[in-house]
N, C-alpha and C positions, 0 to 999 in steps of 0.2 A: 501650622499643621495641628498643633496640640489644641488650638481654639476651635477647631472643626469637629472635635470629638464630642460625644454627649456629655452633659453635665456631670453625670455620675463618675465619669473617668477624670474629671477635674477636681471634684469635690472629696470623693471617698478614698483614694489612694493613701493620703496621709493619715487618715483616721482609723482605718480598719484595724491595723495591727495594735496600736496602744490601746484602743477601746476595747477590742476583744481581750487582750492580755489582762488589763485592769478588771475586767468583769470576771474572768476566770479566777484570778487571784482573790477578787472580793468574795466570790462564792465560796471559795475554800475557807476563808477566815469566818464567813457567816455560818457556815455549817458547822465549823469547829467550835464557834461560840454556842451553838445549839447542842453541843456534846453528841452530835450524830457520829455514827461509826466512821472510822477512818477511810474506809473504802468509799463511802458516800462522799466524804470531803474531797477526795482526790478524783474519783472516776466520774462524778457528775460535772465537775468543771471542765475536766478534759473532754467529756462527750459534748458538752455545750460548745466548747471551742471548735471541736471537729465539725459540728453542725453548722456553725457560723462560716467557717472556711469553706466547706463543701457548697454552701449556698452562694457565696461570692466568687467561687470558681465558675459557676454558671452565669452569675449576673455581670460581673466584670472581669472576665478571663484576661489573662496577660497575652496569651497566644492561643488561637482557636485550635491550632494543630496539636496543642498539648492537652486537649480535652480527653479524658480517659475513656477507653472502650471497656466493653464487659470483660474481655480477655485480661486487659491491664489490671482491672479491679480485682478479678478473681485470683490472679497470681500474686498481686501485692497483699491482698487480703490474707492468703495464705502465710506470707511472710509475717505479717502483722500479728497473727495468732500464734504462730509457732516460734518465731524468733523474738518478738517483743513481749509476748504475754506468757506463753508456757515456759520457754527456756530460762528466762530470769528466775522464775519461781523455783525451778529445779536447781539452778546454780546457787540460788540464795540458801536453799536447804542444805546443799552439799558443803557450802562454805561455812554455813553456821555450825553444822556438826563438827566440821574439821577444826574450825577456830575455837570452839568450846574446849576441846581436848587440849589444844595448845596454850590457851590462856590460862588454864588450870595449872600449868606448869611454870607460868611466869611470876616473877616477884613483883613487877610493876605492871599491873593491868593496863593495856593500851587506852582503855576508856578514860583513864585519868588525864589523857593528853587532849581531849576534846572539851571546848568550853561549853558544857551543858547548861550552865547557869545563864548564858545569854538569851536574849529574846529569840524567839523562833525565827523571825525574819532575818535577823542578823546572822544566825547559824546557817539558814539557807543560803545567804549571800556569800558566807565564807566557803560553803560547799560548792557554790557554783564557780568561785574563783579558783579553788584548788583542784576540783574535778576537771575543769576546763584546762588547767595547766598540763595536768597529766594527759588528758585526752588530745591536747594540742600536739604533744610530742609523739604520742602514738599515731595520730592521724598523718602527721608529717612523715614519719617512718614508713607509714603504710604506702606512701607514694614513692618512697626511695628504696626500699628493700623488697627484692622480688617475691619472696614467699608471702609477705604481708600483702603486697600489691595484688597478687592474684587472688587473694581472698577479697580485698576491698573492690576489685574491678566489678564484682556483682553489684555493688552500690552504684557504681558509675555507668552501668550498662544501659539503663533505660534511655531513649532518645527523647523522652519528654519529662518534665517535672510536674507533679501534683501531689496533693497532701498525703495520700495513702503510701506512696512509694518511699517516703522517708524511712519506712520499716525494712526496705529491701537490703538486708545484710545476710551474708552467709552465716550460718549457725557458728561455725569456728571463729570467725572475726567477732561475732557478738560475745562469745565466751572470753576473747582476749580483751574486748572493751570492758567487760564486767569486772575484769581484774583491776582496771584503772579507775572507773567511775562509780563502782559500787562496793567492791570488796574492802578497799581502805576505809570506807566509812562504816561499813558493818563492823570491821575490826575495831574501830574507834568507839563503837557503841553509840553512834549518832542516833538521836531519838527517832521513833517511828513518824512523830508529826513533821519533823524537819524533812525526813525522807519523802514523806507525802507532799509536802509543800514543793520540794525540789522537783518531784515528779511532775506536778501540774505545770511548772514553768518550763521544764525540759520538754514535755510532751507537746504542749501547745506552740512553743517556739519552734520545735522540730517540724510540726505540721505546717507552720508558716514558712519555715526555710524552703520547703519542697513545693509550696503551693503554687497554683497556676492563676494567681490573683494579680491585677494591676495594682502595685503597691509603691509608695514612695516613703522611704524611712527617713530622709533629711538627715539631721544630727545623729539620729539613732545608729547610722551605719558606722559610727565610730565607737559604739558601745556594744551593739547586738550583732550576732552573726545572722545577718538578715537575709531575706529572699533575693534582694538585689545583689548581695555580695556572693551568696552561695551559687547562684546560677553561673557566675563566673567560674567557681570551683568545679562545676560539671561540664565545662567546655571541652570539645573534643581536641581543642589545641593543647598540648601538654604545657607549653609555656604559660598558658593562662590558667589551667586547672591546678597547677602546682602553687597554689596560694589560697588564702582564706580558709585555713584549717580549723578555725575556731568552731566549737560545737554549740555553745550557746551564746558566748560572747566574743568579740574580735579583738580585744585589748592585747592578747598575746601575739596575734599577728602584727599588731602595730608595733610592739616592743621588739619582736624578732625579725622584722623586715619582710614578712610575706603578705602584707596587706595589698589587695589589688582591686582597684575600682575605677575603671575608665568611665568618665561621665559623659563622654562625647559619642557613645556607641553602645549598642546592646550585644550580648553574646550571640554569635551567628549560629552555632550548632552545638548541641550537648550530646554526651554519650561517649563511647569508645572509639579508638581508630578503626577497629573492626565494626563496620555498621551491621555485620551480620552475626554478631554475638548473641547465642541463643538467649531467649528471655523467659522461658518456662521455668516454673518453680522446681520441678524435679530435675531438670537438666542443670540449673544453675547449682545445684548442690554438688555437681561434679566438676563444673567448669574450672575451678581453681587447680585442679589436678590434670588439666589438659594443655599444658605448656602456655605458650604465648597467644592464646586465642583471643586475647584483648586486641591483638594487633593484626592477626591474620585469620582468614577463613580456615577452619580446621575441622576434621570429622569429629562427630560426637563418638564417645567411647563407652564400652561397657566396662563393668568392674574388673573383668578379665583384661581387657586392654590396659587399663590403668595400672594393674599390678605388672603387665609385661613391661610397660614403659618405665616403671620404677625400677624393675630389674635391669632393664637396658641401660638406665642411667647409672646404676651402680657398677655395671660392666664397663661402660665408658670411663668412669673414674679410675677403674682398675688399669685400664689401658693407658690412661693418661700417667698414672704413677710408674707404669713399667715400661712398656715398648716406647711410648712417646718420649719419656725422659731419657731413655737410652739413645734415642736418635738425636735429641737435643744436645746431649753431652758430646757425641761424636761430632755435631756440627760446630762445636766450639774450637775443636783442633782437628780440621779435616786432614791434614797431612798425616798426623799420627794415626787417625782412624783408617786412612787408606793404607799405610804401611802395615798396620796390624792386620788389616783384611787380607792383604796380598800374602803375607808371610803365613798366614793361617791356611790359606788355599794351598800354598807351595808345600808347606810342612805336611799337610794331610796327604798330599799326593806325590811325595818325593820318591816312593818306592814303585810307583806305576811304570810302565814301559816308557810313557812319555816323560815321567819326571826323571828317570835314570838317563835317557837319551838327551836330555836338556839340562842335566847336572843341577836338578832342583836343591840338592844337598848343599850346593856351594852358594845358593842364593841367600843374601842376608839383607838386600835392600832393593829399592826399585830399579836402581841402575843396573845391578848385576842381573836382575830379572829381564830387563830390556835387551841386554847383551846376549844372553842365553837362549832366549825365546823369540823367534821371528813372528811377524804378523801372519795371521791365518784368516782364510775365508773358510765357509763351511765345506767347500770342495776339497780343501787341504785336509780337513779333519774327517771327511765322510767315511773313508776306509776304516779309520780308527774307532769311530763312533759304531759302525757296523761290527767291527771285530770284537769290541767289548760286549756288545749285546749278544753275539753268537757264543763266544767262548766263556763269558761270565768271568774273564780274567781282568785284572786291573790295568787296562790299557791306558785309559786317559785319567780315570779316577779311582781311588781305592774303593769307594763305595759304589754299589751297583745301581743303575737307574731303576726306579719303580715304574716309570712311564716315560713317554716322549711326547713333546709338543710337535704337532705336525703343521708345516707351513709350506708355502710354495717355494721353489727353488729357482736359480737362474737358469739351470740347464733343462728345465722341464721335469725333473725328478723331484719328488717331495723331499723336503728337508725334515729330518727327525731329530729334535733337539733333545738331548738327554735331560731328565728331571730326577733329581735324587730326592730322597725324603727330606733332607735338610733344605732343599730348595722350596719343597711345599711349606715346610715350617716357616721359612724366611718370607715366603710370599704371603702366608697367613698373617705374619707379624705386620708386614707392610700394609696389608689390607686393614688390619686392626687401626693402624696409625691414620690411615686414610679415612676410615669410617669415623674415628674419633675427630678429626679435623672438620668434617662435614657436620657431625653432630654439634660441635662447639659452634660452628657458623649459624646453623639453623636447626636447633634440636626438634622442632616441631615436624620436620621432614620424616623423622622416625616414629611419629606418633601413629600413623595409619599404616596401610599395607605397602609392601615394598615390590615393585615391579622391576625385575632384573633380567636382562637378556644376555646370555652367555653361550659359549660353545659347548657341545656335549663333553662331558668329563672322559668318556671313552668313545672313540669312533671305530676302534677295531684293534687287532692284535697283530704284531709283527710275527714273522716265522719263529722268533725266538721266545714267543709266549708273552712278551712284555707289551702292556696295552699302550696304544697311542691315542692322543685326543687333545684335550685342553686342560691346562692347570687351572685356569680360571673356573672352568666347569667343575673341577674337583674341589675347589675351594668352596664354590656355591653349594655343592653337595654335602660337605663336611662342616658347614658353618654351626655355631651353637644353636641349641633349641630355640632360644629366645628370638633369634633372628629368623630361623626357619618358619617359626609360627607365624611370622608376617609375610612370608613369601606369597605372591599371587600365583606363580607358576611352579608346578613340580618339575624336578629335573628331567623327568621322562619326556616332557614336551620338546626339549633341545635335542633329544636323541632322534626325533622324527626325521627321516631322510627326504621325504618328499616336501620340497620347498613351500609349495602352495598350502598343502595340508598343515604344515607347521605354523605358517602365519595366520591361517584360519583359526586354528585352535588357540594360538596366543591372543588373537583378537577377541575370541568368545570368552575365554576366561578373564581377560582383562576388562572387558566390558561389564562383567557382572559385578565388579568391585567399584563402587563410587569413591571409597574412602583411600584411594592410593595417593600417598604423600611424596613418594620418591620413585624416580624413574632413572635406571642406569643402563646404558648400552655402549659399547665401544664406538660404534660408528653412528653418527646422526642420520646417515641415509636409512637406517633401520626404522627411524621414526616416520620418514616419508613413506615407506612401504607399509608400515602397520596402519597409518591413517588411510592410505589407499584402499587397503583391504577392508578396513571398517566400513568406508563410505560406499565402496563398490558392492559390497555384499551385505549391507545393512539390513535389508528385509530378511534375508535368510538368518542372518545372525540373531536378530531380535526374536524371530519365530522359535529358534532353538534355545534362546536365553529364556523365554517364556516356559518352554516345556522341560528345560534341563536335560536336552538331548544333544548329541552331536553326530550326525550321519557319517562324517569322514573317519570316525573312529574304527568303522567296519574294515577299512583298508589297512589298519595298523596291526602289528603283532599282538597277540592276545594279552600278554602281560603288559605291554606298553598301554594298550587300550583301556585295560582294567585299571591301571594306576591313574590314568587321566580321568576316567569316568567317576572316580571317587570325588572329584573336585567339581562335578556338575551339580547344580541344584536348580530346580524350577524357580524363576524369579520374575514373575509377571509385572510386579511393581516397578522393577528397575527397568524392564523392557519398555514399559509404557512411558516412563520418565524419559528415556533416551529417544523414543519414538516422537514424543511431543517436542523435545529439543530440536530433533531433525527437521520436523515440519516447520518449526519456527525459523530456523536459519537456512534451511536448504541442504546444508551438509553440517557434519559434526566436526568440531575441532577438539583438541585435547583439553582446551579450557572448558569446554561444555561437558565432556565425559568426566574428567577429573578436576573439579573446581578447587580441591585442596592441595593440589601438587605444589610442592615447595622446592624440590631440587631435580634438576636434570643433570646427570653425571655422564660425560661424554668426552671425545676428543674434540678439541676446538681449534687445533693448530692445522697447517698445510691445507690440503684440499678439504678437509673436513670442515673448515670454517666457512666455506660457501654453502655447503650442504646445510650446516646448523643455521646459517642466516635465512635460508629459505624455509625452514620449518618452525623457527622460533615464534613467529607471529601466531601460530596455532597453539601455543602454551599459554597458561595463565600470565598475566602481565607482571605479577610479581615473582615469577619463577627465577631461582638462582641457578646459573649454569656454572658448573664446577669441572674444570679440566681433569680427565682421567689420569693424566700423567703420561710420561714417556714409557710406554709399555709394549714390549715386543715379545715374540715367541722365545727369543733367546734370553731376555732379561727384563726385569722391571727396573727401569733406569732411574726414574724419579718417583717421589711421592708428593703430591700437592699439599704443601705445609701450610698454606694460607688460602682458604677457600674463597676469600674476597678478592684477592689479587690473581688467583690461580698460579701462584709461585711454586716451582718445582724444585725440591731439593734432592741431589742424587742420593742413592742407596749406599751410603758411605761404609756401612758395617756389613754390607752383604757382597758387594762387587767392587773390583779394582777398575778404575777408569784412567784412560789416557786420551789425550786430545792432540790434533794437528790442525794448525790454522788452515782455513780452506783453501786459500789461494796456494799456499806452500805445498799442500797435498796434490792439488791439481797440476801444479808446475813440476811435479816429481822432485821436491826438494823438502821432504817432511822432517820436521823437528818435533818429537813427541815430548809433551809436557804433562805434568799432573794438575790435579784439580785447583791446587793453591795458586797456580800461575795464570789462571784464566783471566782475561780482561772483559770487564762489562761491555756489552754492545757487539763484541766480536763472534765470528761464526767459526765453528771447528767441525771437523770430522771426528767421529767418536770410535774407540776402540775399548772393549771390555774384556775383562778376565773374571770368569765365574767359577764358582765351586762344582759346576757340572761339567767341567773339562773344556770350555771354551776359553783358550788362552791367547790373549792379545787379538781378539776376535774382531774383524773388520765389519762394524754393523753397516757401513755404506749409508750412514745417516748424517746429516748436517744439524748440528744444534746451535742455539744462540744463548749467549750469557745475558740474562735479564736483570741480574741484581745480585743481592747477597741476603742470606738468612744466617744470623750469628756471624760466623767467620767463613761460612761456605758459600761459594758462588752458586746461584740458582740457574737453571738451564730449561730450555724449552725446545722441543722438536720443530724444526724449521722445514726440512724436506728430506727426501731420499737423495742420496748422492747421485744416483743415476737420473735425477731430475734436472739434467743439463743436456742441452742439444747444441750442435754447432754445424750449421750448414755451410757457412763460408767465412768463420772466424768471429761470428757475433757472440757465441758462448751464452746462449740464453738460459736463464735459470727459472726453475719451478717457482721460486718465490716471487720473481717478476711477473710471471703470468698470473699468480695469485693475486698480486697487487692490482695488475691491470683490469682483471675481471671485477675485482672488488670495487674499483673506482667506476667502472661501467655500470655495475649494479646500482650504485648511488645516483650516478648522472642520469641513467635511463629508467630508474625505479623498476629494476629487474628484480625477479626472484628465481635465480637459476636452481634447478634441483640437481643438475649434472652437467658437467662441461669436460671437454677433452680437446687438448690442443696437440696437433700432430705436425711434426716437422717433415715436410715433403722434399726429400733429397733430389728427386727426379725434376720437379718444377721449380725448386728453389724458392719455396714460400711456406708459411705457416698456415695451417687450417684450424679454425676454431669451431667445434661442434657443440651446440648448447641445448639443453632440454630445460623449459621454464616450468616452474611449479604451478603457474597459472596460465590460461590461454590468452595472455596479452599479446596484442599484435605489436610487432617491432620492425624496425627497418634495418635489415642486416647489413646493407652497405654502410649505413651511418654508424652503426655500433663497431663494425669491422674498422672504419677508418679511425674511430676513437681509440680502440686497442692498439692499433698500429701507432698512433702518435704517442700513446702512453708508454709503449714498450721503447720507443726512441728516446723518451725522457728518461727512462730508467737505465737504459743500456746504451753507451756511447758507441760501442761497437755495432750493435744492432742499427743505430741511427746512421753510422757511417756506411754501412753495407746497403742500407735502404737508399741513402742518397747517391750512392755509386750505381744503383741499379743491379748489383749483384744479388740482392736479396729482393723478391717481388713482394707487393703488398699482401697483408694478411686477408684471408678469406673467411667468412662467417657462414655456418650453416645452422639452421634451426632444426631440432630433432622432434620427432613424434613423441607424445605422451607415452610413457611406458618403455622408452629406449633404455634408460638406466637399469631397469629390472631385467630386461633381455641380456644386457651386457654382464650384469652381476651374476646371472644364472650361468652364463657362459664361462665366466671365470671360476665359479664354484665347481662347474663340471670339469674344469681343468686342473682342479685340486687345490685351489684356495679354500681357506677356512672362512666361514661367513663371519665369525666373531672378530677375526683379524682383517677382514676385506678392506682394503683401501684403494682408491684410484690413484693413478699417477697422473696428474693433470697435463704433464708435458712428456711426450715421447716421440721416438722416430716412428714414421708411418710403418716402416717395415718391421718394427718390433711390436706393433699393435695388432694382435691376431683376433680382431673382431671387425666384421664388415658393417660399417655404419651406412653405407649408401642406402639400403632399403628403408632406413628410418628417417632420411631427410625429407623435410616437409616441402 
């Protein structure tokens, strides 16, 4: 193959570097012999060398795709002038002034340490050796230490190498380099002619390092930091680029084991992991302050954004030292933390009506608490919660509620869960820890705008004058200004009562922001709905995005409309961008709308896992999904302590937890245990005691123990306790339904948006209703048979009842597009809160109060 190339590629590659370098050095000595000004002696040879290199880049290029464009040359010329020419002059002057003042105070001048009497060439060689030693370690540390690497990434950003982009360094990095390869020698008083000779070699060799010329260095590859070696240093593969750190010579890499030169292949691709790293001069002055932009696509930031992100980093470090460390300490000894929490709750409420009637004063440990206090449901406590709100007397708690969390109840009446000020404070601390954990996992998710969907802080007021609503909405409303400055949506949006108007306005305000990096919503079904609204009403949305208007604001209360209108801005550029994306792909995905999105925080367990799997392909491929945690109206049960594994640690220092093994509870033989007795892999019913007056409260939730963090078991929500049906002794669990549907999803490549399984007691069979996210044609009988077989594999009683004929085969129905939204609207109208809305995938038919028949395809 080599023999077929033109003769110039066979003859010139070994000759170009040594010939050019010798000519440049010879010019320096010739001009010096003529006593020409020093700037002539140095700049003329360097200019000559640059001209030769520029010629051969066109005559014998290494790669045609590395040939520079006008844009490349313009940006790199700016770096050359400002960073390589102007900045060193300024730094030299500042250093000289400073050093003169210091040297005057020293008894032994540093100039005495340099061998000024040596020949100029030997001095220059000594300077190359010593300067390269210092630069070697600086360069190596620049690949290992994050702050230095973010500066150095500017140099590694170009996807091509050619002679001018050797100058592409961030000014701050150049200043650091100056401290290593210039200042020591200025301090030592090295002669100007030595510095000039060093400059000629340094500059010409640097041009060659980055040049796009076909070169063969041969044995010089073991002496010079050559183009052949330096190309490997610019590889996109980190294991290849973390080598060949030498600036002018390569001997320090040979000595310290970082020499890398595969002779059987060429470097495949150069640049950074993030191929979209911005390359403009002005932009690259900011990129070191934009987080891990060398690895991920990230939004470009203004100076204000950079300052906000620096303040946010300070805030996160403060959370790490306070709230996070407090939880870590509790996790070391969960038994003690739980006893302390319980006794704190009991002591604070010993003089309440409930405390006196249950002899709180005599409670001094967990056992006495369990003996004195029975298990409660909400209906057991409803009258006392109501009485405290009406009378303002300490019925359940010494402190009065400041609000109530509203949620649906089993009797049809809403449940109003008391929320004390200390609960809000605790929820805020938990949210701080959760935010810190997410920030630690992927800090760039907080660099852009934050899109969070929550329930309204206040839905209304009870007859006692106390508001009811959502504690999460209250936290959203009262977050620090640093966080609120990044919000996409004002709190007033969540207070819109009309379901369709609310989602339209959410879509409009969200579309206006390209730089959204964080998306948080309790239920992934919200993502389905938002994307549907965007694509179904895209024409109208883009028209109003262009003009900065929103016609549906006219239907809202005046104050609410005015607050939202402040966030509307005409944005024709963004509208055109989205319009072009939609024309190219047919419909928009979240990856099109928000390409910089880094984190999606939502529920991932139970029925939400199926909904999440259906929407996840529409997000950017590198999105990190983080479990929101076990969070209910009654309690924040866990905090996701590891964002990479979605491990949830119980809120040890806020609530007291009791557990009963699942089978024991269902068989009526409960044995209550504390958190320290939990067994990994086991499933338990959960009971909580909170400072808000829920004592030994039956959550009717089943959790699974997933592992340990420090000395504390970690848990995850598995299913609602009521997610069990029993037509003829099979005891079918919601978790088994979820497993079977998930397996069918893989087997038949389904993308279900919503599904519902109903136990038909009259006909003695199970019915599975499924709405798909796409219009894929399926064979209902085939999938129904698969689900039926899988359930038999999972549940031996189900298999036995099917074999005996007591249980008839499962039937599957496909639902029309939009069924889920109609069902959700029905549930919201019945009193469920949108932010807490969850489907129960498995129910008895007579308990399912929504007619699916009109929606069957």
